[in-house]
C-alpha positions as CSV (number, residue, x, y, z in Angstrom):
1,X,0.0,0.1,0.1
2,X,1.2,3.4,-1.0
3,X,1.9,6.3,1.3
4,X,-1.2,8.0,-0.8
5,X,-3.5,5.2,-0.2
6,X,-2.5,4.7,3.5
7,X,-3.2,8.3,4.2
8,X,-6.4,8.3,2.7
9,X,-7.3,5.1,4.6
10,X,-6.2,6.4,8.0
11,X,-8.0,9.7,7.3
12,X,-11.3,8.0,6.5
13,X,-10.8,5.6,9.5
14,X,-10.8,8.9,11.7
15,X,-13.9,10.1,10.0
16,X,-12.2,13.0,8.9
17,X,-12.4,15.2,5.7
18,X,-9.4,16.4,3.8
19,X,-10.3,19.8,5.1
20,X,-10.2,18.6,8.6
21,X,-7.2,16.7,8.4
22,X,-5.6,19.8,6.9
23,X,-6.8,22.1,9.7
24,X,-4.9,19.9,12.0
25,X,-1.5,19.9,10.4
26,X,-2.2,22.9,9.3
27,X,-1.9,23.0,5.6
28,X,-4.2,23.8,2.8
29,X,-6.8,21.2,1.7
30,X,-5.3,21.1,-1.7
31,X,-1.9,20.0,-0.2
32,X,-3.8,17.1,1.4
33,X,-5.7,16.2,-1.8
34,X,-2.2,16.0,-3.7
35,X,-0.7,13.8,-1.0
36,X,-3.7,11.3,-1.4
37,X,-3.6,11.4,-5.1
38,X,0.2,10.7,-5.0
39,X,1.1,14.0,-6.9
40,X,3.1,15.2,-3.9
41,X,4.8,13.9,-0.7
42,X,4.8,15.6,2.8
43,X,8.0,17.0,4.0
44,X,9.7,15.7,7.1
45,X,7.9,17.9,9.6
46,X,4.5,17.0,8.3
47,X,5.4,13.4,8.3
48,X,6.0,13.5,12.0
49,X,2.7,15.4,12.6
50,X,0.9,13.0,10.5
51,X,2.5,10.0,12.2
52,X,1.4,11.7,15.7
53,X,-1.9,12.2,14.5
54,X,-2.7,8.6,13.4
55,X,-0.6,6.9,16.2
56,X,1.5,5.4,13.7
57,X,5.3,4.9,13.4
58,X,6.8,7.1,10.6
59,X,8.4,4.0,9.3
60,X,5.3,2.3,8.7
61,X,3.7,5.5,7.4
62,X,6.3,5.7,4.7
63,X,7.1,1.9,3.9
64,X,4.8,0.6,1.3
65,X,5.1,-3.0,2.3
66,X,3.9,-1.9,6.0
67,X,0.2,-2.1,6.8
68,X,0.5,-1.4,10.6
69,X,3.2,-0.7,13.2
70,X,3.1,-4.7,13.6
71,X,4.7,-5.1,10.3
72,X,7.7,-3.0,11.0
73,X,11.1,-5.0,11.2
74,X,11.8,-3.8,14.7
75,X,8.3,-5.0,15.8
76,X,8.6,-8.3,13.8
77,X,12.1,-9.0,15.4
78,X,10.8,-8.3,18.9
79,X,7.9,-10.8,18.4
80,X,10.2,-13.2,17.0
81,X,12.6,-12.9,20.0
82,X,9.6,-13.3,22.2
83,X,8.2,-16.3,20.4
84,X,11.7,-17.8,20.7
85,X,11.9,-17.3,24.4
86,X,8.5,-18.8,25.0
87,X,9.6,-21.8,23.1
88,X,12.8,-22.1,24.9
89,X,10.7,-21.8,28.5
90,X,8.1,-24.4,27.2
91,X,11.0,-26.9,25.9
92,X,12.8,-26.3,29.4
93,X,9.7,-27.3,31.3
94,X,9.2,-30.1,29.2
95,X,12.6,-31.6,29.6
96,X,12.5,-31.0,33.4
97,X,9.0,-32.6,33.6
98,X,10.6,-35.8,31.8
99,X,13.3,-35.9,34.5
100,X,11.1,-36.1,37.3
101,X,8.5,-38.1,35.5
102,X,11.4,-40.6,35.1
103,X,12.1,-40.5,38.8
104,X,8.5,-40.9,39.6
105,X,8.8,-44.3,37.6
106,X,11.9,-45.2,39.2
107,X,10.7,-44.8,42.7
108,X,7.4,-46.5,41.9
109,X,9.3,-49.5,40.5
110,X,11.6,-49.7,43.4
111,X,9.4,-49.1,46.5
112,X,5.7,-49.4,45.5
113,X,5.6,-52.1,42.9
114,X,9.0,-53.5,43.1
115,X,9.0,-54.2,39.3
116,X,12.2,-53.7,37.2
117,X,10.5,-52.5,34.1
118,X,9.1,-49.4,35.8
119,X,12.6,-48.5,36.7
120,X,14.1,-49.2,33.4
121,X,11.5,-47.2,31.6
122,X,12.0,-44.2,34.3
123,X,15.9,-44.3,33.6
124,X,15.4,-44.5,29.8
125,X,12.9,-41.3,29.8
126,X,15.7,-39.5,31.9
127,X,18.3,-40.4,29.5
128,X,16.3,-39.5,26.5
129,X,15.7,-36.1,28.4
130,X,19.3,-35.1,28.8
131,X,20.1,-36.5,25.3
132,X,17.5,-34.1,23.8
133,X,18.7,-31.2,25.8
134,X,22.2,-31.8,24.6
135,X,21.4,-32.2,20.9
136,X,19.2,-29.0,21.0
137,X,22.2,-27.3,22.6
138,X,24.6,-28.7,19.9
139,X,22.4,-27.2,17.3
140,X,21.4,-23.7,18.9
141,X,24.4,-23.4,21.3
142,X,25.1,-20.0,19.7
143,X,21.9,-18.6,20.5
144,X,22.1,-15.9,23.2
145,X,21.0,-17.4,26.4
146,X,21.3,-21.0,25.5
147,X,24.2,-21.7,27.8
148,X,22.1,-20.2,30.6
149,X,19.3,-22.4,29.9
150,X,21.5,-25.6,29.7
151,X,23.0,-24.8,33.0
152,X,19.6,-24.1,34.8
153,X,18.4,-27.4,33.3
154,X,21.1,-29.4,35.0
155,X,21.0,-27.4,38.2
156,X,17.2,-28.6,38.8
157,X,17.3,-31.8,36.9
158,X,20.2,-33.3,38.8
159,X,17.8,-33.7,41.7
160,X,15.7,-36.0,39.6
161,X,18.2,-38.0,37.6
162,X,21.0,-38.4,40.2
163,X,19.0,-40.4,42.7
164,X,19.0,-43.8,40.7
165,X,23.0,-43.7,40.2
166,X,23.7,-42.9,43.9
167,X,21.1,-45.6,45.1
168,X,22.5,-48.3,42.7
169,X,26.2,-47.5,43.3
170,X,25.8,-47.5,47.0
171,X,23.7,-50.7,47.1
172,X,26.4,-52.5,45.2
173,X,29.0,-51.5,47.7
174,X,27.2,-52.2,50.9
175,X,26.2,-55.5,50.9
176,X,26.1,-58.8,53.3
177,X,25.2,-56.9,56.6
178,X,24.5,-58.7,59.3
179,X,23.7,-56.4,62.2
180,X,19.7,-55.7,62.6
181,X,20.4,-52.1,61.7
182,X,22.7,-52.6,58.8
183,X,20.0,-53.0,56.3
184,X,19.3,-49.3,56.7
185,X,23.0,-48.3,56.2
186,X,23.0,-48.6,52.1
187,X,19.9,-46.4,52.0
188,X,21.0,-43.7,54.5
189,X,24.6,-43.5,52.7
190,X,22.9,-43.4,49.5
191,X,20.7,-40.5,50.5
192,X,23.8,-38.7,51.9
193,X,25.8,-39.1,48.8
194,X,22.7,-38.1,46.6
195,X,22.3,-35.1,48.6
196,X,26.0,-34.1,48.4
197,X,26.0,-34.6,44.5
198,X,22.9,-32.4,44.1
199,X,24.1,-29.8,46.3
200,X,27.4,-29.7,44.7
201,X,26.0,-29.7,41.1
202,X,23.6,-26.9,42.1
203,X,26.3,-24.8,43.7
204,X,28.7,-25.2,40.7
205,X,26.0,-24.2,38.2
206,X,24.8,-21.3,40.2
207,X,24.2,-18.2,38.2
208,X,27.3,-16.3,37.7
209,X,27.3,-12.6,38.4
210,X,28.7,-10.6,35.4
């Protein structure tokens, strides 16, 4: 849409005649008529006045390809950035959810149902979640903020995927205890190790001040 067509549409949308618009600028009605016919174009000062009158950017007012301020490059770029940030947030939540869902299956398989397939599915889900994060980071690691999102993922998800390895390693080390209370020792040790690992990773990956 040309400037002339755009000006005519904006004027009519306000319900103004050419004379009424001319009074507000102020210029002659003939000048407005020339603008709308394409015979002349306004100078810089009048462009600024028109932009204020119609609450539109000068960039959009003058660009033929621009229908509204939403079409300007700056606005489109801002919308793209917001959309990408939203997609990253959703992806982060999904990946974290996969980690804790895997932990839920592992706990259900180990304590509630005592069925190894639950544990296997839970561990597989956690591995798939971590693999997905690393794959996405490999592809989009140069995007601003990607490293921070990756660090945040591991800082939170370590509380989900570290439990089973700590439990498995501890139980494989502490076996064949004969004292009545010794059956609890592997579990206690595994929880201590798990807590230490999670706190260490959380501290190491904490946000850094720049």
